C-alpha positions as CSV (number, residue, x, y, z in Angstrom):
1,M,-38.4,14.2,32.4
2,V,-39.6,11.7,35.1
3,P,-37.5,8.6,35.1
4,E,-39.5,5.5,34.0
5,N,-37.6,3.0,36.2
6,P,-39.9,2.1,39.1
7,L,-38.6,2.6,42.6
8,V,-39.6,0.1,45.2
9,H,-39.8,0.5,49.0
10,E,-40.8,-2.5,51.3
11,E,-42.1,-2.5,54.8
12,H,-42.8,-5.3,57.3
13,P,-45.6,-3.8,59.6
14,W,-46.0,-7.2,61.5
15,P,-44.6,-10.7,61.3
16,G,-45.5,-12.5,58.2
17,S,-46.7,-9.4,56.4
18,L,-45.1,-7.4,53.6
19,V,-46.2,-4.0,52.1
20,R,-44.5,-3.1,48.8
21,L,-44.7,0.4,47.6
22,I,-43.9,1.0,43.9
23,L,-43.4,4.2,42.0
24,D,-44.6,3.0,38.6
25,P,-45.4,5.0,35.5
26,L,-49.0,4.1,36.1
27,G,-49.0,5.7,39.5
28,F,-48.2,5.1,43.2
29,I,-48.8,1.4,43.7
30,R,-49.4,-0.2,47.2
31,E,-49.3,-4.0,47.4
32,E,-49.9,-6.1,50.5
33,F,-48.8,-9.7,51.0
34,T,-49.5,-12.1,53.9
35,S,-47.3,-15.2,54.1
36,G,-46.2,-14.4,50.5
37,V,-49.8,-14.4,49.3
38,P,-50.9,-11.1,47.6
39,T,-54.0,-9.9,49.5
40,H,-54.5,-6.3,48.3
41,R,-53.4,-3.9,45.5
42,V,-54.3,-0.3,44.9
43,V,-53.0,2.2,42.3
44,V,-53.1,5.9,43.1
45,P,-52.5,8.1,40.0
46,Y,-50.0,10.9,40.6
47,V,-52.4,13.5,39.4
48,E,-54.7,12.8,42.4
49,I,-52.0,13.5,44.9
50,W,-52.1,17.1,46.3
51,D,-49.3,17.1,48.9
52,T,-47.5,15.0,51.5
53,T,-46.6,15.4,55.2
54,T,-43.5,14.1,57.0
55,A,-43.3,13.5,60.7
56,Q,-40.4,12.2,62.8
57,G,-41.5,12.3,66.5
58,F,-39.3,11.9,69.5
59,P,-40.7,9.4,72.0
60,A,-40.1,11.5,75.0
61,V,-42.1,9.3,77.5
62,L,-40.2,6.2,76.5
63,F,-36.9,8.1,76.8
64,V,-37.7,9.1,80.4
65,V,-38.8,5.6,81.4
66,L,-35.7,4.1,79.9
67,L,-33.5,6.6,81.5
68,A,-35.0,5.9,84.9
69,L,-34.8,2.2,84.5
70,T,-31.2,2.5,83.3
71,L,-30.3,4.7,86.3
72,G,-31.9,2.2,88.7
73,W,-30.1,-0.7,87.1
74,T,-26.8,1.1,87.5
75,L,-27.4,2.0,91.1
76,S,-28.4,-1.6,91.8
77,L,-24.9,-2.8,90.7
78,G,-23.2,-0.6,93.3
79,F,-25.6,-0.6,96.3
80,L,-27.6,-3.9,96.0
81,E,-26.4,-7.5,96.2
82,V,-27.8,-8.7,92.9
83,S,-26.6,-11.8,91.1
84,L,-24.4,-11.2,88.1
85,T,-26.6,-13.4,85.9
86,L,-29.8,-11.4,86.8
87,S,-27.9,-8.1,86.3
88,A,-26.7,-9.3,82.9
89,L,-30.1,-10.3,81.8
90,N,-31.5,-6.9,82.9
91,G,-28.7,-5.1,81.1
92,M,-29.4,-7.1,77.9
93,A,-33.1,-6.2,78.2
94,L,-32.3,-2.5,78.6
95,G,-29.9,-2.7,75.7
96,A,-32.6,-4.1,73.5
97,A,-35.0,-1.4,74.7
98,W,-32.6,1.3,73.9
99,A,-32.0,-0.2,70.4
100,I,-35.8,-0.1,69.9
101,F,-35.9,3.5,71.2
102,C,-33.1,4.6,68.8
103,W,-35.0,3.0,65.9
104,R,-38.3,4.6,66.9
105,A,-36.7,8.0,67.3
106,R,-35.3,7.9,63.7
107,L,-38.4,6.5,62.0
108,R,-40.1,8.8,59.6
109,T,-43.7,8.7,58.5
110,V,-44.7,10.2,55.1
111,K,-48.5,10.5,54.4
112,V,-49.9,11.2,51.0
113,F,-53.1,13.2,50.7
114,D,-55.6,14.0,47.9
115,Y,-57.2,17.4,47.1
116,D,-60.0,16.8,49.6
117,G,-57.6,16.2,52.4
118,Y,-58.1,12.5,52.6
119,E,-55.1,10.2,53.3
120,L,-54.2,8.0,50.3
121,A,-51.2,6.2,51.6
122,E,-48.6,6.0,54.3
123,V,-44.9,5.3,54.0
124,H,-42.5,4.4,56.9
125,G,-38.7,4.3,56.8
126,L,-35.4,5.3,58.3
127,P,-33.5,8.3,56.9
128,G,-30.9,7.2,54.4
129,T,-30.1,7.0,50.7
130,A,-32.7,4.4,49.9
131,F,-35.7,5.9,51.8
132,D,-34.8,9.6,51.0
133,G,-34.4,8.6,47.3
134,F,-37.8,7.0,47.2
135,I,-39.6,10.0,48.8
136,A,-37.7,12.3,46.4
137,G,-38.8,10.2,43.5
138,L,-42.4,10.3,44.7
139,E,-42.3,14.1,45.0
140,T,-40.7,14.4,41.5
141,R,-43.4,12.3,39.9
142,V,-46.2,14.1,41.6
143,A,-44.7,17.5,40.6
144,A,-44.4,16.3,36.9
145,H,-48.1,15.2,36.8
146,R,-49.6,18.4,38.2
147,Y,-51.8,20.5,36.1
148,P,-50.0,23.2,34.1
149,L,-51.8,26.0,35.9
150,Q,-51.0,24.4,39.3
151,I,-47.3,24.3,38.4
152,L,-47.5,28.0,37.3
153,F,-49.3,29.1,40.5
154,E,-47.0,27.2,42.8
155,S,-43.9,28.6,41.1
156,L,-44.9,32.2,42.1
157,D,-42.8,33.6,44.9
158,L,-45.6,34.4,47.3
159,G,-43.4,34.8,50.4
160,R,-41.9,32.7,53.2
161,I,-40.7,33.1,56.8
162,E,-37.8,31.5,58.5
163,V,-37.0,31.0,62.2
164,A,-33.4,29.8,62.8
165,G,-32.4,28.4,66.1
166,R,-29.2,27.1,67.5
167,W,-29.9,23.5,66.8
168,S,-33.0,23.6,64.5
169,S,-34.7,25.7,61.8
170,W,-38.3,26.3,60.9
171,T,-39.6,27.5,57.5
172,G,-43.1,28.5,56.4
173,A,-43.9,28.9,52.7
174,F,-47.0,30.2,51.0
175,L,-47.8,28.0,47.9
176,Y,-50.8,29.8,46.4
177,D,-53.5,27.5,47.8
178,R,-51.8,26.1,50.9
179,V,-49.1,26.9,53.5
180,A,-46.3,24.4,53.9
181,L,-44.4,24.3,57.3
182,S,-41.0,22.5,57.5
183,Q,-38.8,22.0,60.5
184,S,-35.3,20.4,60.7
185,G,-33.2,19.6,63.7
186,P,-30.1,17.7,64.9
187,G,-29.6,14.1,63.9
188,R,-31.2,14.7,60.4
189,R,-34.6,15.1,62.1
190,F,-37.1,16.6,59.7
191,S,-40.9,17.2,59.6
192,R,-43.2,18.8,57.1
193,S,-46.9,19.6,57.2
194,Y,-49.3,21.7,55.1
195,Y,-52.5,23.5,55.6
196,A,-55.0,24.7,53.1
197,L,-55.1,28.5,53.0
198,S,-58.8,28.5,53.5
199,S,-58.5,26.6,56.8
200,L,-56.4,29.4,58.5
201,E,-58.5,31.8,60.5
202,A,-58.3,34.1,63.5
203,P,-57.5,34.4,66.3
204,I,-53.7,34.5,66.1
205,R,-52.2,34.4,69.6
206,L,-49.0,33.6,71.5
207,A,-48.8,30.3,73.4
208,W,-46.4,31.0,76.2
209,R,-44.2,28.2,77.7
210,I,-43.1,28.9,81.3
211,P,-40.9,26.4,83.1
212,W,-42.8,26.4,86.3
213,I,-40.7,23.4,87.7
214,L,-37.5,25.5,87.5
215,F,-39.1,28.5,89.1
216,G,-40.5,26.2,91.8
217,I,-37.1,24.7,92.5
218,S,-35.6,28.2,92.7
219,A,-38.3,29.4,95.2
220,A,-38.0,26.3,97.3
221,T,-34.2,26.4,97.5
222,M,-34.3,30.2,98.1
223,A,-36.6,29.6,101.1
224,S,-34.4,26.8,102.4
225,G,-31.3,29.0,102.1
226,L,-33.0,31.9,104.0
227,V,-34.2,29.5,106.8
228,L,-30.7,28.1,107.1
229,T,-29.1,31.6,107.1
230,S,-31.5,32.7,109.9
231,E,-30.8,29.6,112.0
232,A,-27.0,30.0,111.5
233,L,-27.1,33.6,112.6
234,H,-29.3,33.2,115.7
235,S,-29.5,29.7,117.2
236,M,-27.5,27.2,115.1
237,P,-24.0,28.5,114.4
238,S,-23.0,24.9,113.6
239,V,-24.9,24.9,110.3
240,P,-22.4,24.5,107.6
241,W,-22.2,27.6,105.4
242,F,-21.7,25.6,102.3
243,W,-25.3,24.3,102.7
244,I,-26.4,27.9,102.7
245,W,-24.4,28.9,99.7
246,G,-25.3,25.7,97.9
247,A,-29.0,26.4,98.4
248,L,-28.7,30.0,97.3
249,G,-26.6,29.1,94.3
250,T,-29.1,26.4,93.3
251,S,-31.9,28.9,93.6
252,L,-30.0,31.5,91.4
253,L,-29.0,28.8,88.8
254,S,-32.5,27.3,88.5
255,G,-34.1,30.8,88.4
256,S,-31.7,31.9,85.7
257,L,-32.4,28.8,83.6
258,G,-36.1,29.3,84.1
259,V,-35.9,32.9,82.8
260,A,-33.8,31.8,79.9
261,R,-36.3,29.1,78.9
262,V,-39.4,31.3,78.8
263,S,-40.6,31.3,75.3
264,A,-43.7,31.8,73.1
265,A,-45.0,30.0,70.0
266,V,-47.3,31.7,67.4
267,E,-50.6,29.8,67.3
268,I,-53.2,30.2,64.6
269,A,-56.7,28.7,64.6
270,S,-57.5,26.2,61.9
271,V,-60.4,24.0,60.7
272,G,-58.6,21.0,62.1
273,H,-56.1,21.4,65.0
274,P,-54.4,24.8,65.6
275,V,-51.2,25.6,63.7
276,R,-48.3,26.2,66.0
277,T,-44.8,27.4,65.3
278,P,-41.7,26.3,67.3
279,Q,-41.1,28.1,70.6
280,I,-39.3,31.5,70.2
281,S,-37.3,32.8,73.1
282,W,-39.0,35.8,74.9
283,W,-36.1,38.1,74.0
284,R,-36.4,37.5,70.2
285,R,-39.2,40.0,70.0
286,A,-38.5,41.2,66.5
287,Q,-38.6,37.7,65.0
288,R,-41.8,36.9,66.9
289,R,-43.4,40.0,65.4
290,Q,-42.3,39.0,61.9
291,V,-44.0,35.6,62.2
292,L,-47.1,37.2,63.7
293,A,-47.3,39.7,60.8
294,W,-46.7,36.9,58.2
295,F,-49.5,34.8,59.4
296,A,-51.8,37.8,59.9
297,R,-51.3,38.7,56.2
298,L,-52.3,35.1,55.3
299,V,-55.4,35.1,57.4
300,H,-56.4,38.5,56.0
301,L,-55.9,37.0,52.5
302,A,-58.0,34.0,53.3
303,D,-60.8,36.3,54.5
304,R,-60.7,38.2,51.2
305,L,-60.6,35.1,49.0
306,E,-63.8,33.9,50.6
307,E,-65.7,36.7,48.9
308,I,-64.7,35.4,45.4
309,S,-67.3,33.4,43.5
310,S,-66.0,30.0,42.5
311,E,-68.7,29.2,39.9
312,D,-66.3,29.8,37.0
313,Y,-62.8,28.3,37.3
314,W,-61.0,30.9,35.1
315,D,-62.7,33.9,36.7
316,F,-61.9,32.6,40.1
317,H,-58.2,32.4,39.5
318,R,-58.2,35.8,37.7
319,A,-59.8,37.4,40.7
320,K,-57.5,35.5,43.1
321,L,-54.4,36.8,41.2
322,Q,-55.8,40.3,41.4
323,I,-56.2,40.1,45.1
324,L,-52.7,38.6,45.5
325,R,-51.4,41.6,43.6
326,E,-53.4,44.1,45.7
327,E,-52.2,42.5,48.9
328,G,-48.5,42.7,47.8
329,F,-47.9,38.9,47.5
330,V,-47.0,39.2,43.8
331,G,-45.4,42.0,41.9
332,D,-46.7,43.6,38.7
333,W,-44.6,41.6,36.2
334,P,-45.3,38.1,37.8
335,Y,-49.0,39.0,37.9
336,R,-49.0,40.0,34.2
337,S,-47.1,36.8,33.3
338,A,-49.4,34.5,35.3
339,L,-52.5,36.2,34.0
340,A,-51.3,35.8,30.4
341,R,-50.6,32.1,31.0
342,L,-54.0,31.8,32.6
343,N,-55.8,33.4,29.6
344,S,-53.7,31.3,27.1
345,Q,-54.7,28.1,28.9
346,E,-58.3,29.1,28.9
347,R,-58.2,29.6,25.1
348,E,-56.6,26.2,24.7
349,E,-59.2,24.4,26.7
350,P,-61.8,22.6,24.5
351,S,-65.3,24.2,24.8
352,E,-67.9,22.0,26.5
């Protein structure tokens, strides 16, 4: 049973403003206040919510800029004559910038969508007991208010795929009418997205990532090492050999790192933007083929489902269950059980 005690989450998007999100028995309530004055209120019934997405992006550009500024500030302390007061002020500014960066890197954004794919609400917060409990409460209430047949169809084990890395993991799950993709990483980083099954389409291809910078460094240092070796052997015996070995070693190291970082992601065309899995190292060929085969089955299933007439609700789901059985997504017993529940629900529906 869904708990009746409302959960509340508050946000301050800008100074003087307050957004209060309430999980009420009536639905998902969003209230806006400006200087303490209520300015807007909307109630979204749980039955109108289809699914949610979660994003926790890493501000890579900001990280690089702050790292460069911090390095410059550190070097200025040792090589430039800068007043201590100015250095302290710069250090405080950098510290505040790093604090904002850490907050931004942990911030999660949860978006709520309806059955037509339109965004209904957006929730922001930091991972923790309060925020995680609020999102879990929202998902529990949404699940409790789904249609009985929707709960039945989504409870079917229609297959999933997992890609486990050293520091992160990625999971894809087929949920009858959509595909949910989840990814977790270090520092409690988590993201989740979903795509309607009908939106997945061919082509399915590999998106290769080649670290050209590392290969460029390897080629440049190799050329430098060969030039220095030639000069040392013929006309410049005073060239230090540690320069030569350093250049050749750097070339070997950067080249090896480049080869190790070559990877490919599986990319599937979609009605919106392409669906892309995390990068899979080039030597994990078996795992890459498993992901390709899994998405190929889904795209083939989506093509077959387009042939079903959707004029009658019950006949559509009966035909869909039959195709799921033929394609091997459900076994004989789950198919019979779901079909019996579908027929029973149809008989219980009042005739129009």
